[in-house]
C-alpha positions as protocol buffer text, in pm:
chain_id: "A"
residue {
  index: 1
  type: MET
  ca { x: 5307 y: -2064 z: 11813 }
}
residue {
  index: 2
  type: GLY
  ca { x: 5619 y: -2211 z: 11589 }
}
residue {
  index: 3
  type: PHE
  ca { x: 5745 y: -2518 z: 11404 }
}
residue {
  index: 4
  type: ALA
  ca { x: 6134 y: -2524 z: 11224 }
}
residue {
  index: 5
  type: ILE
  ca { x: 6145 y: -2676 z: 10972 }
}
residue {
  index: 6
  type: ASP
  ca { x: 6522 y: -2751 z: 10841 }
}
residue {
  index: 7
  type: GLY
  ca { x: 6631 y: -2682 z: 11166 }
}
residue {
  index: 8
  type: VAL
  ca { x: 6551 y: -2350 z: 11129 }
}
residue {
  index: 9
  type: GLN
  ca { x: 6299 y: -2197 z: 11364 }
}
residue {
  index: 10
  type: VAL
  ca { x: 5972 y: -2025 z: 11166 }
}
residue {
  index: 11
  type: ASP
  ca { x: 5713 y: -1841 z: 11322 }
}
residue {
  index: 12
  type: ALA
  ca { x: 5350 y: -2022 z: 11260 }
}
residue {
  index: 13
  type: SER
  ca { x: 4937 y: -1962 z: 11360 }
}
residue {
  index: 14
  type: ALA
  ca { x: 4770 y: -2277 z: 11440 }
}
residue {
  index: 15
  type: GLN
  ca { x: 4545 y: -2187 z: 11064 }
}
residue {
  index: 16
  type: GLU
  ca { x: 4931 y: -2258 z: 10965 }
}
residue {
  index: 17
  type: LEU
  ca { x: 5054 y: -2528 z: 11055 }
}
residue {
  index: 18
  type: ASN
  ca { x: 4654 y: -2727 z: 10996 }
}
residue {
  index: 19
  type: GLN
  ca { x: 4782 y: -2648 z: 10587 }
}
residue {
  index: 20
  type: LEU
  ca { x: 5167 y: -2824 z: 10670 }
}
residue {
  index: 21
  type: VAL
  ca { x: 4855 y: -3109 z: 10718 }
}
residue {
  index: 22
  type: ASP
  ca { x: 4590 y: -3051 z: 10478 }
}
residue {
  index: 23
  type: VAL
  ca { x: 4655 y: -3379 z: 10269 }
}
residue {
  index: 24
  type: GLU
  ca { x: 4317 y: -3567 z: 10414 }
}
residue {
  index: 25
  type: ASN
  ca { x: 4415 y: -3919 z: 10559 }
}
residue {
  index: 26
  type: PRO
  ca { x: 4463 y: -4141 z: 10277 }
}
residue {
  index: 27
  type: SER
  ca { x: 4294 y: -4434 z: 10459 }
}
residue {
  index: 28
  type: GLY
  ca { x: 4059 y: -4211 z: 10532 }
}
residue {
  index: 29
  type: ALA
  ca { x: 3975 y: -4288 z: 10881 }
}
residue {
  index: 30
  type: GLN
  ca { x: 4043 y: -3943 z: 11118 }
}
residue {
  index: 31
  type: ASP
  ca { x: 4368 y: -3722 z: 11234 }
}
residue {
  index: 32
  type: TYR
  ca { x: 4522 y: -3538 z: 11613 }
}
residue {
  index: 33
  type: PHE
  ca { x: 4649 y: -3333 z: 11647 }
}
residue {
  index: 34
  type: VAL
  ca { x: 4888 y: -3322 z: 12026 }
}
residue {
  index: 35
  type: ASP
  ca { x: 5104 y: -3000 z: 12163 }
}
residue {
  index: 36
  type: LEU
  ca { x: 5343 y: -3084 z: 12354 }
}
residue {
  index: 37
  type: ASN
  ca { x: 5346 y: -2676 z: 12469 }
}
residue {
  index: 38
  type: VAL
  ca { x: 5002 y: -2644 z: 12497 }
}
residue {
  index: 39
  type: GLN
  ca { x: 4819 y: -2538 z: 12800 }
}
residue {
  index: 40
  type: THR
  ca { x: 4466 y: -2684 z: 12772 }
}
residue {
  index: 41
  type: SER
  ca { x: 4353 y: -2962 z: 12574 }
}
residue {
  index: 42
  type: GLY
  ca { x: 4097 y: -2974 z: 12248 }
}
residue {
  index: 43
  type: ASP
  ca { x: 3990 y: -3201 z: 12059 }
}
residue {
  index: 44
  type: GLY
  ca { x: 4318 y: -3246 z: 11905 }
}
residue {
  index: 45
  type: LEU
  ca { x: 4099 y: -3216 z: 11565 }
}
residue {
  index: 46
  type: GLY
  ca { x: 4338 y: -2950 z: 11456 }
}
residue {
  index: 47
  type: TRP
  ca { x: 4627 y: -2780 z: 11530 }
}
residue {
  index: 48
  type: ASP
  ca { x: 4429 y: -2550 z: 11708 }
}
residue {
  index: 49
  type: THR
  ca { x: 4287 y: -2780 z: 11944 }
}
residue {
  index: 50
  type: ALA
  ca { x: 4510 y: -2971 z: 11942 }
}
residue {
  index: 51
  type: MET
  ca { x: 4578 y: -3244 z: 12308 }
}
residue {
  index: 52
  type: ALA
  ca { x: 4870 y: -3145 z: 12538 }
}
residue {
  index: 53
  type: LEU
  ca { x: 5011 y: -3510 z: 12515 }
}
residue {
  index: 54
  type: LEU
  ca { x: 5007 y: -3769 z: 12348 }
}
residue {
  index: 55
  type: SER
  ca { x: 4821 y: -4043 z: 12572 }
}
residue {
  index: 56
  type: GLU
  ca { x: 4604 y: -3875 z: 12572 }
}
residue {
  index: 57
  type: ALA
  ca { x: 4598 y: -3879 z: 12193 }
}
residue {
  index: 58
  type: ILE
  ca { x: 4609 y: -4228 z: 12135 }
}
residue {
  index: 59
  type: THR
  ca { x: 4328 y: -4270 z: 12297 }
}
residue {
  index: 60
  type: ALA
  ca { x: 4114 y: -4138 z: 12126 }
}
residue {
  index: 61
  type: SER
  ca { x: 4195 y: -4273 z: 11816 }
}
residue {
  index: 62
  type: ASN
  ca { x: 4196 y: -4635 z: 11966 }
}
residue {
  index: 63
  type: VAL
  ca { x: 3815 y: -4541 z: 12100 }
}
residue {
  index: 64
  type: SER
  ca { x: 3756 y: -4416 z: 11695 }
}
residue {
  index: 65
  type: ILE
  ca { x: 3937 y: -4815 z: 11566 }
}
residue {
  index: 66
  type: ALA
  ca { x: 3753 y: -5001 z: 11789 }
}
residue {
  index: 67
  type: LEU
  ca { x: 3347 y: -4790 z: 11756 }
}
residue {
  index: 68
  type: THR
  ca { x: 3123 y: -4994 z: 11492 }
}
residue {
  index: 69
  type: GLU
  ca { x: 2970 y: -4751 z: 11287 }
}
residue {
  index: 70
  type: ASN
  ca { x: 3355 y: -4544 z: 11218 }
}
residue {
  index: 71
  type: ARG
  ca { x: 3400 y: -4886 z: 11049 }
}
residue {
  index: 72
  type: TRP
  ca { x: 3805 y: -4838 z: 11050 }
}
residue {
  index: 73
  type: TRP
  ca { x: 3892 y: -5158 z: 11140 }
}
residue {
  index: 74
  type: ALA
  ca { x: 4112 y: -5173 z: 10793 }
}
residue {
  index: 75
  type: ARG
  ca { x: 4210 y: -4869 z: 10876 }
}
residue {
  index: 76
  type: ARG
  ca { x: 4487 y: -4622 z: 11016 }
}
residue {
  index: 77
  type: ASN
  ca { x: 4483 y: -4259 z: 11205 }
}
residue {
  index: 78
  type: ARG
  ca { x: 4773 y: -4021 z: 11206 }
}
residue {
  index: 79
  type: ILE
  ca { x: 4837 y: -3874 z: 11465 }
}
residue {
  index: 80
  type: PHE
  ca { x: 5064 y: -3522 z: 11499 }
}
residue {
  index: 81
  type: VAL
  ca { x: 5280 y: -3464 z: 11795 }
}
residue {
  index: 82
  type: GLN
  ca { x: 5477 y: -3127 z: 11805 }
}
residue {
  index: 83
  type: GLY
  ca { x: 5685 y: -2980 z: 12055 }
}
residue {
  index: 84
  type: ASP
  ca { x: 6016 y: -2955 z: 12271 }
}
residue {
  index: 85
  type: GLY
  ca { x: 6137 y: -3345 z: 12517 }
}
residue {
  index: 86
  type: MET
  ca { x: 5808 y: -3511 z: 12529 }
}
residue {
  index: 87
  type: THR
  ca { x: 5883 y: -3685 z: 12923 }
}
residue {
  index: 88
  type: GLU
  ca { x: 5520 y: -3909 z: 12960 }
}
residue {
  index: 89
  type: ASN
  ca { x: 5576 y: -4263 z: 13101 }
}
residue {
  index: 90
  type: LEU
  ca { x: 5275 y: -4415 z: 12868 }
}
residue {
  index: 91
  type: THR
  ca { x: 5127 y: -4773 z: 12937 }
}
residue {
  index: 92
  type: VAL
  ca { x: 4938 y: -4852 z: 12600 }
}
residue {
  index: 93
  type: LEU
  ca { x: 5022 y: -4780 z: 12243 }
}
residue {
  index: 94
  type: PRO
  ca { x: 4778 y: -4682 z: 12009 }
}
residue {
  index: 95
  type: GLU
  ca { x: 4621 y: -4975 z: 11748 }
}
residue {
  index: 96
  type: LYS
  ca { x: 4625 y: -4945 z: 11375 }
}
residue {
  index: 97
  type: CYS
  ca { x: 4771 y: -4579 z: 11387 }
}
residue {
  index: 98
  type: ASP
  ca { x: 5132 y: -4394 z: 11315 }
}
residue {
  index: 99
  type: ILE
  ca { x: 5221 y: -4120 z: 11517 }
}
residue {
  index: 100
  type: ILE
  ca { x: 5419 y: -3876 z: 11328 }
}
residue {
  index: 101
  type: GLY
  ca { x: 5652 y: -3592 z: 11534 }
}
residue {
  index: 102
  type: VAL
  ca { x: 5667 y: -3266 z: 11353 }
}
residue {
  index: 103
  type: GLY
  ca { x: 5912 y: -3023 z: 11387 }
}
residue {
  index: 104
  type: SER
  ca { x: 6318 y: -3111 z: 11438 }
}
residue {
  index: 105
  type: ASP
  ca { x: 6571 y: -3009 z: 11734 }
}
residue {
  index: 106
  type: LEU
  ca { x: 6830 y: -2780 z: 11693 }
}
residue {
  index: 107
  type: LEU
  ca { x: 7047 y: -3006 z: 11968 }
}
residue {
  index: 108
  type: PRO
  ca { x: 7238 y: -3345 z: 11943 }
}
residue {
  index: 109
  type: HIS
  ca { x: 7118 y: -3630 z: 12130 }
}
residue {
  index: 110
  type: PRO
  ca { x: 7318 y: -3877 z: 12272 }
}
């Protein structure tokens, strides 16, 4: 597994990637992780168990925000996404959530 810093590819383990986002969500809500390069989705609660699709993380985020017992209606979830060339048809965007891209693309796109 790897990531890019300032356009330089760096190999890293899931544990090392987790350390990049080791700051607790300042709103107290949930963080989700999406790695478009994994074959099988996990629970999305860390890079080592990342979800394979952004749509899965959006669904999980919307469910957690809506749960009454979470009392998160005034908080914001975060979804961290890494991967190359995402192609996915999204029919809904997350509520009260920030989607944050991790890494960079070395190829220029129009």
